N, C-alpha and C positions, 0 to 999 in steps of 0.2 A: 652574480648579485652580491653586493657588499652586505656585511652584517647589519649595518645601519638601515639599509633599504629593507632587508628581511624583517627587522624588528618593526619598522614603520608599517609594512604590509600586514603583518600579523595584528597590529593594533587597529588598523583600519577595518580589517575583516571582523575582528572581535566586536568592535563598536557597532558595525552595521548589523551583525547577527543579533546583538542585544536589542537594537532598535526594532528589528524585524520581529523579535520575540514580543516586544511591546505592542506592535501593530497587530500581531496575531490575536491579541485579546479583543480587539474591537472590529476588525474587518468583517468577520462573518455576521456581525450583529448590528451593523450601522443602520441598515434600512429598517429592521425591526424596531430598533431603539427610537428612531425619529418618528416613524409612522404610528406605532402602537404604544410604546412605553410612555413617550411624551405626548401621545394623542394628537400629533400634528398632521396626520394623514399621509397617504401614499404619495400625494402630489408634492408635498414638502420634502418627503424622503427622496423622491426622484430629483427634485431641484437641488438637494444637497449633493447628490452624486454628480449632477451636471456642473455645479459650482466648483467641485474638485477639479474636474476636467478643464473648465474655463479658466480657473486661476493658473493652472499649469500651462495652458496654451498662451496665456498673457505673459507669463514670466520667462518661459524658456527662450524665446527669441532674443532676450536681452541679457540673460545671465552669463552666456558663454564668453562674451567680450570682457565682462567684469572678472571672470575667473582668470582669463589670460593676462589681464592687466594687474590684478591685485593678488593673484594666487588662489588656489582652491580652498585652502584652509579657512581664511576669514569668511569666504562666501558660505562654506559649509556650516560654520558656526552661526551665521545669521539665519540660515535655513533651519538649523536645529532649534534655535530660540523661537522662531515663528511657529514651527510645527508643535513644539511643546505647549506654547500658549494656546494655539488653536485646538489641540486635543483636549486640554483642560476646559476650554470654553465650550466645546461640543458637549462634554460630560455634565456641565452644570446648566446648559441652556434649556429653557422650557418654552421659548417662543420662537416662531419662525424666523424673524429678523436676526435674532441673536445666534441661532444655530447656523444660519446661512453665512453670517459674517465670520463665525469661528471656522466653518468649513472652508471658506475662501482663504483664510490665513493659513490653515493647516495644509490645504492643497498647494498653495504657492510655496510654502516652506519645503514640502516634500519634493516639489519640482526643482527647487534650488539645490537640495541635497544630492539628488541623483547624479547630475553631471559633475558636481564638485567631487564626490567620492570617486567617480570613475576616473577623473583627472588625477586624483591623488594616487590611485592604483597605478596609473600609467607612469607617474613620476617615481613610484617606488618599485618599479619592475623594469626588466629589460625585454627586448624583443623575444628572446629565447624563453623567458619565464612568464610572459604576460598571459598566455593562454591558460596556464595552470592557475595563475592568480585570479583571473576572472571566473574560472570554473569553481574554484574553492569559494569565492564570494557568492556565487549562485547557489551552491550547495548549502552553505551556512544560512543564507537568506531563507531558503525553503525550510530548513530545520527550525529556524527561529519562528517563522510564521506558523508552522505545524504545531510546535510545542506550545506557543502562545494561545493558539486556537483551542488546543486540547484543555489547557488549564482554565482558559476563560470560560469554556463550557461548563466547568465545575463550579464556577463562581456566580455566573449570571442567573438572574431570576426575573422573568418578564413582569412579575407583579411587584418588584421592588426597584424603583428607579435608582435608588442609592447603589445597587449592585452594578449598574451600568456606569454610574459616576466613578465607582472604584476602578472599573476596567479602563476608562479613559484617563484616570489619574495615573494608573500604572504605565499606560502608554506615554504620557507626558514625562514621567520620571525616566523612563528608559531612553527617551530621546535626549534628556539632559545627561544621562550616562554616556550616550554616544558623544555628546559635546565634550564631556570630561576626558574621554579616551582620546579624542582627536587633538585635544590641547597638548597631549604628550608626544604627538608626532612631530618630528623635525624634518621639514621639507626644505629643499633648496629654494633660494629666492627665484622669482620669475625671471627667466632670461639668463640665469646663471650658467656657468660653464658645465654644471652637472647635468644639464638637459640634453647634452649630446650635440649642441650646436655652438658655433662661435658667438660671443657676445654681440658682435657687430650684426650678424644675421638675425639674432633673436630680437634685437632692438628695432628692426625695421617694421614699419607699420603693416599690419595684416590686411588682407583683401576682404575680410568679412564674408557676408552672404554671397556677394558677387563671385568671389573666388571659389567658394564651395560649389556654387551652381555651375561653374565652368569646369569643375573637376569631375570628369565623366564617371570614374569609378565610384566616387562618393555619391554622386547623383543616383546611380543605379543601386547602390547599397541602400540609400534612403527609400527609393521606390520599393525595393524588395522588402525592406524593413516594415514599411506600412502594410504590405500584403501579409507578411509574417504575423504581425500583431493583430491584424484584422481577422486572420484565418483561425488563429488559436486563442490567444488571451481574450480577444474581443468577443468570443462566443461562449466562454465558460459559464458566465452568470446570466446569459440571456438566451440566445437561440438554441444552443446545445442543451442547456438545462430544460428549456421548454420542450424541445423535441424528445428528450429522454422521458419526461413525465407524461406528455400528451400523446406521443406516437408509440414509443417503445413500451410505455406503460409501467415503468418502474416507480417505486415509491420514493419519497423524498429521503428516507433513511438510506435506501440503496444508492441514491445519488451521492450521499456522503461517503459511502464505500468507494464509489468511483473516483471521487476527488482524492481520497486516501491512496488509491491505487496510483493515481497520477504522481503524488508526492513521493510515494514509496519507490517508484521506478527511478525518479530523479536521484534520490538518495543512494539507491543501490547501484545504479548504472553510471553515475557521474564520472568516477575516476577510471572505471573500465573503459568508458567511451573516450575519455581524455587520453588514455594510453594508446588506444587504437587510432585516435586522430593524429597523434604526433607523427610528423614526417609526411603527412598527407595534405593535399591542397584544400584550402579552406572553401573555395568555391564548390568543389566536388562534394564536400561534406554537407554544405547547405543545400545543394541540389538533392542529396540523398534525404535530407529532412523533408523536402517537398514530397518525395515519393512515400516516405513513412506516413506523413499526414494524409496523403491521398488514400492509402490503405485504411487509415483511421476513419476518415469520413465515409468510405465505402462500407466499413463495418457498422458505423452508425446507421447508414441508410438501410442496410440489410436487417439490422435489429428491428426496424419499424415494419419490415415486410413479413416477419415470421408470424404466421397465423395462429400457431399454437406452440406449446413448449416454451413457457416464459423464461425458464432457466437459460435457454439458448439465447434469447433476446437480451437478457440481462448480462450474460457473459460477453456478448458482442459489444454492448454499450460500455461495460467496464474496460474491455480491451481498447476501445476508442480513447478513453482517458489515459490508459497506460501507454499507448502508442504516442499520444501527445507528450507525455512525460519523457519518453525516449528521445523524441525530437528536440525537446527543450534542453535535455542534457547534451545533445550534440551541438546545439547553438551556443551554449554558454562559453566554450573555449574558442569560438570562431568569430562570431559577429562583433562583440564588444572589443576584443583585441584588434580586429581589423579596422574598426573606426579609428582607434589610436594610431595604428601604423599608417593609415592613409593621411593623417593630419600632419601638416607642417608643425614643428615643435611650438612655434609661437601661437598656434591656433588650436591646440588640443582641446581647450575648454569650449571653444565655439563648435568644433566638430562633435564633441560629446553632447553639447546642448542641442544641436541640430538633430542628432539621431534620437535623443530623448523626446524632442518635439514630435518627430515622426512616430515614435512609439506611442505617445499620448494620443495622437490623432487616430491611430489604428485601434487603440483600446476604447476610444470614445465613439468612433463611427461604428465599430463592430457590434456593440450591443444595440445601437439604434436600428441598424439594418436587420440584425437577427431577430430582435424583438418584434419589429414590424412585420417581417415575413411570417413569424410564428403566429402573430395575432390575425393575419389574413389567411392562415391555414395553408400557406404555400410551402409545405414540408418537402415535397419532392424537388421543387425548384431550389429550395434552400440547400439541400445536400448537393445538387448538381453544381450550384454556384461555388460551394466551398471545395469541391473536388477540383474544379477548374482553377480556383485560386491556388490550391496546393501544387498543381502541375505548373502553374505560372511561377511559383517560387523556384522550382527547378530550372525553368527556362531563364529566369532573371539571374539566377546564381551563375549559370554557365556563361551567360552574356557578360556579366560583371567580371568573371574570371579572365576574360579576354583583355580587360583593361587594367589588370593588376600586374605589377612587376613580379618576378619569380619570388623575391623575398617577402612581398606582401601576401602572396597567395600561400606560401609555404615558408615560414620563418626558419625552418631547419636548413634551408638552402644556404643561408648566410653563414652557417658554420660557427655560430657563437659570436658573430660580429654584429655590431649595431649600426644601422644605416643613419648617416648624419641627417639626411633629408628624407623623411618618410612620407611626406605628403605629395606623392606623385613620383615620377621617374627622377633619378639622381641627375645632378648637373656637374659640369666641370668645375674644379676648384677656381674660385675667383669670379665665376659667372654670376650674372644678376639672377637672383632667385625670387624676385618679387612679382614676376609676370609669368602667367601661363604654366604649362607643364610640358613644354616641348621636349622630345626625346633627345638625349645627348648622344654623342658619338660612342661607339662601342668602347668599352673599357674605361669609361669616365666615372664609374661608380666609386665614391669615396667611402671608406668604412673606418670605424674606430674600434679596435679590439678591446673588449671589456671582460672582466671576470664575471662568470655566470654561476 
């Protein structure tokens, strides 16, 4: 990796960590703020969360092509502006229409920022360094959220709406700081020679959604991604929290300890896991995540069966959150870099946006299903469903691995080289790369050796 790329990457990661720090001030208190502090009711608070998801689902199918055409930096700056204005709007809103409008602007802005930043990380890294880059990003994101939540808890006062306005103002400012940091990043122009492709190939029109849907490995990755986010992130604030309180019988304060255990494991284990994952097949690592989460959900199920000895039940439930953290640490250096390595260089933004859309769907559907099953008292069925989902992750990961090239599944195989065409199998020099993913004759892989 060149010194310029390394500097760009550090700036992107710093800016994202600072914006996560700002988000940490408000994320834990959004529902409380809308429902009780502004006295708009739980229905409006739930609608705000739904608007966040709806705005993201509306924006994500469109933003990828814009990223590939205009570059990720200007798209990220537009998202930063929208998010900052939306956050400030939520902080000063005292009516349902105004808070919903501000939430829509904020949700759409965040949805724009995510694939744009992911594409910037791809442009600022190599195949050999990409896993570490995304792992570091994930670690800093969690540190920022955790520290922001900790400090926000010292400021917030549910009897003082102005304290919440302060929290949202801090978040708005931190997103502007992200924008300021990103303005210092110097990325190559879209389609330039530094992308690792010839200018001629980069300028060819992309196939868009049709091409992605015909790309078997990407399609399997998206299906698996939906199950991943449905099974873990989609349950944290709904089904799992309800199960912990209603079935396991832990207090809400202990639930906070469990969430802290989740974040702590991510922070402590991230680089240990990264070191252990280097040189190993990504599909096998994700399959192992499915098994780890299977154990996590079994521990949660057993915690609800312990008739006495609350300490044992509590320990099991906290272990569930800790095991989820271990799985998350294993995913960060595998899944996001794999999306980038599957994408043709001219479609990196579209592939990142497609996967972000899948993520948003999983996070949106998960709470709806988990909350409904909890409300119906279907606790045993809930655990069984998620155990099966976790096992399904392992099956999908191994199936996906059969459709990956050796370099895509294990970047160390390339020996420090960068694949010119990463979106599917390589092709012979001079062959048409605009249609399909037909396998080339043996030995046709073309590589460009780069400094790493």
